[in-house]
N, C-alpha and C positions, 0 to 999 in steps of 0.2 A: 579766371577760369583755373588757376592754380589751386585755388581754395576748393574748387568743386572737385578736381581731380584727386586732392588729398582726402575729401570725404568720402570718394569712392573707394580710394585704396584702403582708407580704414575700414569701409564696409566690407570689402573683400577679406581682410585679415581678420575681421571679427566671425565671419563665416567659417573660414578655415579653422579657427579656434574651437568654434562650437562643434565642428566635426571631429576634431581631435579628442573630444570629451567621450566619443562613443556612448551617447546617450541612447536611450530607446528612441525608436523612430519617430513616435508622435511627440515625444518631448524635443527631439531635434528640430522637427518641423515647426513646432510652436515658437521655439526660441528664434529659428531663423526668420521667421514671419515678423516677430516682434522687432528684432534688429532691422530688417529691411524697411518696415514701415517708419522706424525711427530715423534711420539715414535718409530716407527719401524726404521726410518733413524737414530735416536740417538743411538738405539740398533745396528743397522748395523755399524756405525762409530766406536762403541767401540769393538764389536766383531772381526772387520778386524785387530784390534791392539792387541787383547787378545790372551793368551795362556791359554786354559783351564787347569785346574789342572791335569785332567786325562780323559782318552776316555769316561768314564760314564758321565761326565759334559757336554762334547761335544754332545753325544747321547741325553742326556735329553733337550738340548737346541734346537737341530735340530728335534727332535721327538715330542715335546710337547710345548716348549715356542714359538718358531718362528711360527709354524703352527697355533697356536691359535690366533695370531695377524693377520697373513696373511690371514687365513680363515675367520676371521671377516671383515677384509677390503673388501674382495671379496663378503661377504655377504651384506655388507652395499651398494655397488654399484649394486648388483642385486636387492635389496629392492627398491633403487631409480629408477632404470629401470622399475621394476614392477609397481611401483606407477604412473609412466607416461604412460606406455604401456597398462596397464589393461583396459578393455572395461567398461565404465560407462554406462551399459545398464541394461538389465534384469538380476535378480540374477541368473537364470539359465545359461545364457551366461558367467557370471563372474565364475561361478562354472566349467564350461567347460573349460575356459581358464586356471584356476589353475589345473585342473587335467591334461591338456595337459602339463603344466610346470613339474608337479610332475612326468609325464612318461618320460620327458627328463632327469630329475635328475636320475631317476632309470636307464636309458639307459646308461647314463655316468658312474653310479656306477658299472653297470655289467662289463663294459670293464676292470675294475681293481678290480673285486670282490675279488680276492686272497688278494690283499693288504688291501682292506677295512677290511677283516676278520682278517688280521694279526693285524691291529690297534685295532679293536673292541674287539678281544679277548685277547688282552695285551701280545701278542707274542713278544719275544725278541731274538731268535735264529739269525735273520739276521740283527740286529740292526746295527753292526759294518760296514756292507756293505751298509746298506741304509741311516745311519745317521752320517757318519764321512766323513769329507771333504777330496778331493784328490782322490775319487773313480773314476776309468776310466769309469763307467757306466753313469757318469753324462750326457754326451751328448745324451744318449739314452732316457733320461726321460724328455728332454727339454720341456716346456709347451709353447704353442704359446700365452697364455695368460700372460706370463712373459718373454718378450723378452730380457730383460736386466738381464741376469743371471751372478751374480757375484761369481765366483768360490771360493772366501774367505768367502762367506755368504750363500753358497748353497751346499747342498749334492745331491745324486742321487735321493732321495725320499722325502725330506722335503717339496717339492712344492705339491707333491702328497699327503702327510699328511694334508697339508692345505686344500685341496680339500675335504678330509673326513669330516673336521671341518665345511666346507661350506655346505656340504651336510646335515649334521645333523641339523645346524642352519636354512638353508632354507626349509628343508622339514618340520620342526617343525612350522616355520612361515606360510607356505602355509596351513597347517592343521589347524592352528588357524584361518586363514583367512576363511576357509572353514566353521569352527565352526561359526564364526561370521556371515556369510552369512545365514546360517541355523536358525540364531537366531536374525534376524533383529528386530523383535519387542521387544525383550528383552534388547535393548540398545547398540548394536554394531554400533556405528556411521560411522566408517571409510568407510564402504561398502554401505552407503546409496546412493541414485542416485543424480545426479547433481541437479535435481529440488528441492529436499529438502535442499541441501546446499546452494541454491540461495534464499531460503525463508528468509525474513527480520525479524527474530525474535529478539526482544530486552528483556533483564531481567531487569525490571524496579524496582523490590525490591532491597534490599541490597545484596552485595556479601555474607555477613554473612548469610542471610536468604537462600540463594541457597546452601551454605555448609551444612546448618542444613537440609535442604531437602534431599540433596545426602545422608548424613550419615543415615538418616531416611530410606531411601530407601535400602541402604546397609544392614542395621541391621535387616530389616524387612524381607529381602529375596525376595524383590520385583523384583530384576534383576537377571536373571540366577539362581535363587534359592539361592542367597547370595554369589555365587562363584566369581563374578566378583570383582576385585580389586578396591579399592577407587580411586586408580590413573586413571584407566580406565574410570570410571564412571564419574569422574571430567573432564577428557578431552572431553568426550561425551558432556557434558552439556556446557562446555567452548566454544566448537565449535559450538554448536547449537545456543547459545545465544550470541556468539562473545563477551565473557567476560573472563578476565584473573583472575582466582581465587587465583593466588599467592600461598603463603604457607598456603593451606588449613588445614594443620595438626595445625599449630599455631591458625588458626580461630577456629578450633574444640576445642582446648585447651581453647580458651576464652569463648566459649559457655559452656564448662564444668564447668568454674569457675563463671559463673553467680549466683548471690545470690538468685534471685527469678525467677521463671518460666524459667527454662533453655531452654525449647522447645517453647519459645514465638511465633515463627514464625507458627509452626505447629499448636499451639493453637489457632492462630489468623485464620489459615486456616480452621480449624474446625468450630469455631465460625460463620465466615461468611458463610460457607457452610449450617450450621444448619439454620441460619438466613434466607438464600434464600430458603431453602425448606420449612420453616414455611410459609414464604410469599406467595409461590406459591401454598400453600394448599388452600389459600382463593379464 
């Protein structure tokens, strides 16, 4: 079991490294999916030759560990499909599209509502039936999304447990998308129309200046009242001005270590604006 946990930890660290690269969203999703599949295959090869120490270990793996990765794999695939298929039209039509997808999710959930409750409420009474290999019920719970069912790596309900994981990930994702659509003016860039995405904006000051501005907007609460994370704001500005801000945490550290006038870009902005206002007064 230790080897499995090490593989899972390695997978989690790999995902964090991918996120730290601040890639384009589509590229990030593809890379995450590739790593998730690779690590799941490594775990699968190991489990097929493994004898768990006891039944509880086997239950824990098929109830929690495997479904978390399988559920995330399906979530990543659905995210990619959503980004390809969603309408790039009016905000209202985008909202309608997401609400339709949420209704489909809920409909799928209702078909297995008792099992969803079983997982959500942390019940254990049927664990030996649901999450131990060799159960004769396996064929009854085959999923069309998983045509290649390996009896040495599958129980009667672990695939259904992964659907619960996918449901929570996807429903939260769609709700966040709705939140962004409702707050376009507050800085959510992913949901802007194609017209804005095609505008040829170029940031002609330094990257450090842009990082300084981003942190100022964050701490001032100018975007979403300060609730939006620095990572999200940086992605918005990076896409808007087609600039890679790299390790912006390090850049901010360099700004903090300045000996004189730490906020020199903001000071320059203020001076230039005041100068313009004074000139226009005459």
